[in-house]
C-alpha positions in Angstrom: -1.4 -91.6 -29.3 -1.8 -90.8 -25.5 -1.3 -87.3 -24.8 -0.3 -87.9 -21.0 -0.6 -90.1 -18.6 -4.0 -90.8 -16.8 -4.6 -90.6 -13.1 -7.5 -88.6 -10.9 -6.6 -84.9 -10.7 -8.7 -84.0 -7.4 -7.2 -86.9 -5.2 -3.4 -86.6 -6.7 -3.5 -83.0 -6.2 -4.4 -83.3 -2.7 -2.1 -86.0 -1.8 1.0 -84.2 -3.8 0.5 -80.6 -2.3 -0.6 -81.9 1.3 1.2 -79.4 3.3 1.8 -77.0 1.0 0.2 -75.0 -2.1 1.5 -76.0 -5.5 2.5 -72.8 -6.2 4.7 -72.3 -3.2 6.6 -76.1 -4.4 7.2 -74.3 -7.6 9.1 -71.4 -5.9 11.1 -73.7 -4.0 12.0 -75.9 -6.9 12.8 -72.8 -9.3 15.4 -71.6 -6.7 17.0 -75.2 -6.5 16.7 -74.7 -10.4 18.4 -71.7 -10.4 21.6 -72.3 -8.4 22.1 -75.4 -10.8 22.0 -73.4 -13.7 23.9 -70.4 -12.1 26.6 -72.3 -11.4 27.1 -74.0 -15.0 28.2 -70.6 -16.5 29.4 -68.2 -13.2 32.7 -69.7 -12.8 33.5 -68.7 -17.0 34.4 -65.4 -16.2 36.6 -66.5 -12.9 39.0 -68.4 -15.0 41.6 -66.0 -15.5 41.6 -65.0 -11.5 42.0 -68.5 -10.5 44.8 -69.1 -13.2 46.3 -66.3 -11.4 45.9 -67.4 -8.1 46.3 -71.6 -8.1 48.8 -71.7 -11.2 47.0 -74.6 -12.4 48.4 -76.6 -15.7 46.3 -76.7 -18.6 45.1 -80.3 -18.0 43.8 -79.0 -14.7 42.8 -76.0 -15.7 40.4 -77.7 -18.5 39.2 -80.2 -15.6 38.3 -77.3 -13.4 36.3 -75.9 -16.0 34.9 -79.4 -17.6 34.5 -81.5 -14.2 31.1 -79.9 -13.6 29.1 -80.9 -16.3 31.0 -84.0 -16.7 29.8 -85.2 -13.3 26.4 -84.0 -13.5 25.5 -85.3 -17.0 27.0 -88.8 -16.1 25.2 -89.1 -13.4 21.7 -88.1 -14.2 20.1 -91.2 -14.6 21.7 -92.8 -11.6 19.8 -90.1 -9.2 16.7 -89.5 -11.3 15.9 -93.4 -11.2 17.1 -93.5 -7.5 14.5 -90.9 -6.5 11.8 -92.8 -7.9 13.3 -95.6 -5.8 13.7 -94.1 -2.0 12.0 -90.7 -3.0 12.3 -87.7 -4.6 12.4 -85.2 -1.9 15.0 -87.1 -0.1 17.6 -86.9 -3.3 16.6 -83.3 -4.1 17.6 -82.7 -0.2 20.4 -84.8 -0.1 21.5 -82.6 -3.4 20.8 -79.2 -1.5 23.2 -80.4 1.4 26.2 -81.5 -1.0 25.8 -78.6 -3.2 26.2 -76.3 -0.4 29.5 -78.1 1.0 30.8 -78.2 -2.2 30.4 -74.6 -2.7 32.0 -73.7 0.3 35.0 -76.2 -0.4 35.1 -74.5 -4.0 35.1 -70.8 -2.3 38.1 -71.8 0.2 39.9 -74.5 -2.2 44.1 -73.9 -1.9 45.0 -75.7 -5.0 43.4 -76.5 -8.4 43.2 -80.0 -6.9 40.8 -79.2 -4.2 39.0 -77.3 -6.4 38.5 -79.9 -8.9 37.3 -82.2 -6.1 34.9 -79.2 -5.0 33.6 -78.8 -8.6 33.2 -82.7 -9.2 31.0 -82.6 -6.2 28.9 -79.6 -6.8 28.0 -81.7 -10.3 26.9 -84.9 -8.2 24.7 -82.5 -6.3 23.2 -81.2 -9.5 22.7 -84.4 -10.6 20.6 -84.9 -7.4 18.8 -81.5 -7.8 17.9 -81.3 -11.7 15.9 -84.6 -12.0 14.3 -84.3 -8.9 12.8 -81.0 -9.7 11.0 -81.8 -13.0 10.0 -85.0 -11.6 8.4 -83.8 -8.5 6.5 -80.7 -11.0 5.1 -83.6 -12.9 3.6 -85.3 -9.5 2.5 -82.0 -8.2 0.6 -80.5 -11.0 -0.9 -83.6 -12.2 -3.3 -81.3 -14.6 -1.5 -80.7 -18.2 -2.6 -77.2 -18.3 -1.4 -76.7 -15.2 1.8 -78.2 -15.6 2.4 -76.4 -19.0 2.0 -73.2 -17.0 4.9 -74.8 -14.2 7.1 -76.1 -16.7 7.3 -72.8 -18.6 8.0 -71.0 -15.5 10.5 -73.2 -14.8 12.4 -72.9 -18.4 12.4 -69.4 -18.0 14.2 -69.7 -14.6 16.9 -72.1 -16.5 17.3 -69.4 -18.8 18.0 -66.5 -16.8 20.6 -68.6 -14.5 22.0 -69.7 -17.0 22.5 -66.1 -18.6 22.7 -64.0 -15.3 25.8 -66.6 -14.2 28.5 -64.8 -16.3 26.9 -60.8 -14.9 27.1 -62.4 -11.5 30.6 -63.8 -11.7 31.6 -60.2 -13.3 29.8 -58.4 -10.7 31.8 -60.5 -8.1 35.2 -59.9 -9.4 35.1 -56.6 -9.8 34.5 -56.4 -5.8 35.7 -59.4 -4.4 38.2 -62.6 -5.1 36.9 -65.6 -6.9 36.1 -67.4 -4.5 33.0 -65.4 -4.0 31.3 -66.7 -6.8 30.5 -70.2 -5.0 29.5 -68.7 -1.8 26.4 -67.4 -3.5 25.2 -70.8 -2.9 25.7 -70.9 0.5 22.8 -68.7 2.0 20.3 -69.9 -0.6 21.2 -73.5 0.7 20.8 -72.8 4.1 17.5 -71.5 3.3 16.4 -74.2 0.4 17.2 -77.3 3.2 14.5 -76.6 5.7 12.1 -74.8 3.6 12.5 -77.8 1.2 11.8 -80.2 3.9 8.8 -78.4 5.6 7.1 -77.8 1.9 8.0 -80.1 -0.6 6.1 -83.5 -0.9 7.6 -86.5 -1.2 6.6 -88.9 -3.7 8.2 -92.3 -4.9 7.2 -94.5 -8.0 6.8 -98.2 -8.5 9.0 -100.1 -5.7 8.6 -103.5 -7.0 11.5 -105.5 -7.4 15.2 -104.2 -6.3 16.7 -101.5 -7.7 19.4 -102.4 -10.6 23.0 -100.8 -9.3 24.6 -102.7 -11.4 22.4 -100.8 -14.5 23.0 -97.4 -12.7 26.7 -98.0 -12.8 26.5 -98.7 -15.8 25.1 -95.8 -17.6 26.7 -93.4 -15.2 30.0 -94.7 -16.7 28.9 -95.1 -20.3 27.8 -91.5 -20.1 30.8 -90.2 -18.5 32.9 -91.7 -21.1 30.9 -90.8 -23.8 30.6 -87.3 -22.7 34.3 -86.6 -22.0 35.1 -87.8 -25.3 32.8 -85.5 -27.0 34.5 -82.1 -25.0 37.7 -83.6 -25.8 36.5 -83.2 -29.7 34.6 -79.6 -28.7 37.9 -78.9 -27.3 39.8 -78.8 -30.5 41.4 -82.7 -29.5 42.7 -84.7 -32.8 39.9 -87.2 -33.4 41.8 -89.8 -33.7 43.7 -89.2 -30.2 43.3 -92.7 -28.1 41.9 -90.5 -25.3 39.8 -89.0 -27.4 38.6 -92.5 -29.3 38.6 -94.8 -26.0 36.6 -93.1 -23.6 33.8 -92.6 -26.7 34.0 -96.5 -27.8 34.2 -97.7 -24.1 31.3 -95.3 -23.3 29.0 -96.3 -26.0 29.8 -99.7 -25.5 28.3 -99.7 -22.0 25.6 -97.5 -22.9 24.7 -100.4 -25.5 24.6 -103.3 -22.6 23.2 -101.0 -20.2 19.6 -100.7 -23.3 20.4 -104.7 -23.4 20.2 -105.1 -19.7 17.5 -102.6 -19.2 15.5 -104.6 -21.9 15.9 -108.2 -20.2 15.1 -107.2 -16.6 11.8 -107.5 -15.3 11.9 -104.3 -12.9 14.2 -102.1 -15.1 16.3 -99.3 -13.9 14.3 -97.4 -17.1 11.6 -98.2 -18.6 12.4 -98.2 -22.7 9.4 -98.9 -23.6 8.6 -95.2 -23.2 11.2 -94.7 -26.4 8.1 -97.3 -28.3 5.8 -93.8 -28.4 6.8 -91.3 -31.0 6.0 -88.2 -28.9 8.5 -89.1 -26.2 10.9 -90.5 -29.0 10.6 -87.2 -31.1 10.7 -84.7 -27.7 14.1 -86.1 -26.9 15.9 -85.8 -30.2 14.4 -82.3 -30.4 16.0 -81.6 -27.5 19.4 -82.8 -28.6 19.3 -81.2 -32.0 18.1 -77.9 -30.3 20.9 -77.7 -28.0 23.2 -79.4 -30.7 22.2 -76.1 -33.1 22.5 -73.8 -30.3 25.2 -74.3 -27.5 28.4 -73.9 -29.7 26.9 -70.6 -31.5 26.8 -68.9 -28.2 30.3 -69.6 -27.5 31.5 -68.3 -30.9 29.2 -65.3 -30.3 30.6 -64.2 -26.7 34.1 -64.4 -28.9 32.7 -62.4 -31.5 32.0 -59.9 -29.2 35.0 -59.9 -27.0 37.6 -60.4 -29.8 35.9 -58.7 -32.8 34.1 -56.0 -31.3 36.5 -55.4 -28.5 33.8 -55.5 -26.0 34.8 -56.7 -22.0 33.2 -59.5 -20.3 30.3 -57.5 -18.8 29.0 -55.8 -21.6 29.3 -58.8 -23.9 26.8 -60.5 -20.6 24.6 -57.2 -21.4 24.7 -57.4 -25.0 23.5 -61.2 -24.5 21.0 -60.3 -22.0 18.3 -59.5 -24.4 18.4 -63.2 -25.3 17.5 -64.4 -21.8 14.3 -61.8 -21.7 13.0 -63.1 -24.5 13.6 -66.8 -23.1 11.8 -65.6 -20.2 9.3 -63.7 -22.6 8.7 -67.7 -24.4 8.8 -69.6 -21.1 6.0 -67.7 -19.5 3.7 -67.3 -22.7 4.2 -71.0 -23.5 1.1 -73.2 -22.0 -1.1 -70.3 -23.6 1.0 -71.3 -26.7 1.4 -74.7 -26.2 -3.1 -75.2 -25.5 -3.8 -72.9 -28.6 -1.2 -74.5 -31.1 -0.2 -77.8 -30.0 2.8 -79.4 -29.5 3.8 -80.2 -33.2 3.3 -76.5 -34.3 4.7 -75.1 -31.3 7.7 -76.6 -31.6 8.0 -76.4 -35.3 8.2 -73.2 -35.3 10.3 -72.4 -32.8 12.9 -74.3 -34.6 11.7 -72.4 -37.7 12.1 -69.0 -35.6 15.7 -70.0 -34.2 16.8 -70.7 -38.1 15.2 -67.3 -39.0 17.5 -66.1 -36.0 20.6 -67.7 -36.9 20.5 -66.5 -40.5 19.9 -63.1 -39.9 22.6 -63.0 -37.4 24.9 -64.3 -40.9 25.0 -60.5 -41.3 27.2 -59.4 -38.2 30.1 -58.3 -39.5 33.9 -56.5 -38.2 31.8 -53.8 -37.3 29.0 -53.7 -34.2 25.5 -53.5 -35.1 23.5 -52.9 -32.2 20.5 -53.0 -33.7 21.3 -56.4 -35.8 22.3 -58.0 -32.9 19.4 -57.1 -30.6 16.7 -58.2 -33.2 18.5 -61.4 -33.8 19.3 -62.4 -30.2 15.5 -61.2 -28.8 14.4 -64.1 -32.1 17.2 -66.5 -31.3 15.8 -66.7 -27.4 12.5 -67.0 -28.4 12.3 -69.5 -30.8 15.1 -71.8 -29.0 12.6 -71.1 -25.7 9.6 -72.2 -27.2 11.2 -75.4 -28.8 12.5 -76.3 -25.7 9.3 -75.5 -23.9 7.3 -77.7 -26.2 9.8 -80.6 -26.4 10.3 -80.9 -22.5 6.5 -80.7 -22.0 5.6 -83.5 -24.5 8.1 -85.5 -23.1 6.9 -85.1 -19.7 4.0 -85.6 -20.5 4.1 -88.5 -22.6 6.4 -90.5 -19.8 4.1 -92.6 -16.6 3.8 -90.5 -13.7 5.9 -93.7 -11.9 8.9 -93.0 -14.0 9.2 -89.1 -13.7 12.2 -89.4 -12.2 13.7 -91.2 -15.2 12.3 -89.1 -17.8 13.3 -86.5 -16.6 16.9 -88.0 -16.3 16.6 -88.8 -19.9 15.6 -84.8 -20.5 18.6 -83.8 -18.7 20.9 -85.7 -20.2 19.8 -85.3 -23.9 20.0 -81.8 -23.2 23.8 -82.2 -21.8 24.7 -84.5 -25.1 23.1 -81.7 -27.0 25.2 -79.2 -25.7 28.7 -81.1 -25.5 28.1 -82.6 -29.3 27.2 -78.9 -30.6 30.3 -77.5 -28.7 32.5 -80.2 -30.9 30.6 -80.3 -34.1 30.2 -76.3 -34.5 33.8 -75.7 -33.0 35.1 -78.2 -35.6 33.5 -76.4 -38.6 34.4 -73.1 -36.7 38.3 -74.3 -37.1 37.6 -75.6 -40.9 36.5 -72.5 -41.8 38.5 -70.3 -40.1 42.3 -71.6 -40.2 42.5 -71.5 -44.0 42.5 -67.8 -44.2 45.7 -67.6 -42.1 47.8 -69.6 -44.2 49.3 -67.3 -46.2 49.4 -63.7 -44.6 52.1 -61.7 -46.3 55.1 -61.0 -43.6 53.6 -63.7 -41.1 56.2 -67.2 -41.0 54.6 -70.9 -41.4 54.4 -72.0 -38.0 53.1 -68.6 -36.6 50.4 -69.0 -39.2 49.9 -72.4 -38.1 49.3 -71.2 -34.2 47.8 -68.6 -35.6 45.2 -70.8 -37.3 44.1 -72.3 -33.4 41.9 -70.0 -32.5 41.5 -66.2 -32.8 42.7 -65.1 -29.2 46.1 -67.3 -30.1 46.0 -65.2 -33.6 46.2 -61.9 -31.7 49.0 -63.2 -29.3 50.9 -64.4 -32.3 50.2 -60.7 -33.8 51.2 -58.9 -30.4 54.7 -61.0 -30.4 55.6 -60.2 -34.2 54.5 -56.5 -34.0 55.3 -54.3 -37.1 53.2 -54.5 -40.2 53.2 -58.6 -40.3 51.6 -58.4 -37.0 48.8 -56.1 -38.0 48.2 -57.8 -41.1 47.7 -61.2 -39.0 45.4 -59.3 -36.3 43.2 -58.4 -39.6 43.2 -61.5 -41.7 42.3 -63.7 -38.0 39.6 -61.0 -37.7 38.1 -61.8 -41.2 38.8 -64.9 -41.3 37.0 -65.2 -37.7 33.4 -63.7 -39.3 33.7 -66.2 -42.0 33.7 -68.6 -40.3 30.7 -67.6 -37.9 28.5 -67.0 -41.1 29.9 -70.5 -42.4 28.8 -72.0 -38.6 25.5 -70.1 -39.0 24.6 -71.5 -41.5 25.1 -75.2 -40.6 23.3 -74.3 -37.9 20.2 -72.8 -39.2 20.5 -76.4 -41.4 20.6 -78.4 -38.2 17.4 -76.6 -36.9 15.3 -76.9 -39.8 16.3 -80.4 -39.6 14.5 -80.0 -36.2 11.9 -78.4 -37.4 10.7 -81.6 -39.5 11.4 -84.1 -36.7 8.8 -81.8 -34.6 6.4 -83.1 -37.2 6.1 -86.6 -35.5 4.6 -84.7 -32.3 0.7 -84.3 -31.4 -1.1 -81.9 -33.4 -2.9 -81.2 -29.9 -2.0 -80.8 -26.7 -4.7 -83.7 -25.1 -6.0 -82.6 -21.5 -8.4 -84.6 -21.1 -7.5 -86.4 -17.8 -11.1 -86.9 -15.9 -11.4 -87.1 -11.8 -12.1 -90.1 -10.3 -15.3 -91.5 -11.2 -15.6 -89.0 -14.1 -16.1 -90.3 -17.6 -14.0 -89.2 -20.5 -15.6 -86.4 -22.5 -17.6 -87.3 -25.7 -14.9 -88.1 -28.7 -12.3 -87.7 -26.4 -9.8 -91.0 -26.0 -9.5 -92.3 -23.0 -5.9 -92.2 -21.8 -4.6 -95.4 -20.4 -4.4 -95.7 -16.7 -1.0 -96.5 -15.5 -0.6 -98.2 -11.9 -0.6 -94.6 -9.3 2.6 -93.8 -7.8 3.1 -93.7 -4.1 2.5 -90.4 -2.8 3.3 -89.5 1.4 3.2 -86.0 2.7 
């Protein structure tokens, strides 16, 4: 079982890092990732202000929120593999440009339709940026020990961006208009473009044979259909609705045809032989399971803090901040933990820690328990980041360097799909556990009870309309039902996390770092890694 692809460390390091210290390159890549992660969450707190200003319809509002992750997830494989062909730095710089232009359009959007278009372009820019950062990182850090540290920093920055988004959005909304949440991207892009052009090395994978344009479009359309269907399920749409079933079936069919096409081509877009490696396949599965179990919980936790405990959006963000700090700590300590414990124990223990945190949070009730939430969120953040770090590092190290863009795109697509499926699955579990508690509240008409059973927010609206003792009874019943549903959802999530811990047992026991320099023989007792064709690298 190969721990990493082999190459001559010193010559490749000189080539990949020509003109720039590799740690400076890491800083530039992290700034890129920070912007993409920020934009995924910064709009959440601005939705009420956008609704008041642009007056979007219900469908338009849904697209304003969802089109960014939908476009980004759909195009990751397309742009990840395109970067392997035409140059990863080139695709990254194009992503910077598009991201900056789209941010300006979004900030001053005069209508909901313009904002949807701008958010879609932001998603396209994000799909260019995300796999490029990981694949360039894979190239600039050929030594696995250093690469593990770099991935730890990279993943810590991702955690910071996702958590700081709502806090930054809340701060800007208190002082400026909603468009300011997009304007913050522009100064950073204006700096990143010239710095990236000057410092980032250009690298490519194999360029034999034509780039499979048809396959790239099939993958993009298939992922779009699957992610759209999953998001509709997560939004509470009926599973039997043709607008849910049709994109799911069409997307799945296109992805099946894409896999068959890649298996038959002499020069495939994505080398599916990577999935024959247990470590690669297991790492991808662990990423999906980790996100499936956790992303839905984050949304439910935010609702709990705001609707049950009555915290403001800013205070909610501050309560969730320890989760981010713990994730940062795990990312920065990840390289040392990986060397000491190996991928198998690190990922499995990360899953178990996260499951323990989730079970601990089942003690949450209708009253605020700040100490419990602090401990649970710290354990949750540390365990989750430990899992994702170990899985990402193993996945990237198992992939050949010439397929780095495709491998990075597969990892990011797994992340997005896991998040979407998690919202749909855990949201459904939450609704099934929440709604029955409101079926027979004294004094509440059946129609009002059904409406209140959609969500806690709607239950509060119905209670406000009813008023009096019936309204107060409905409000109390809704809070109790929501807490009950939260407990059930947490237990289901814990089960998924323990399943991930079992899956992680297929990962390598130790971290293989035996990458000899050119002309050197492997150390005694260390199996010689296979020699892939070296990628073409230019300064």
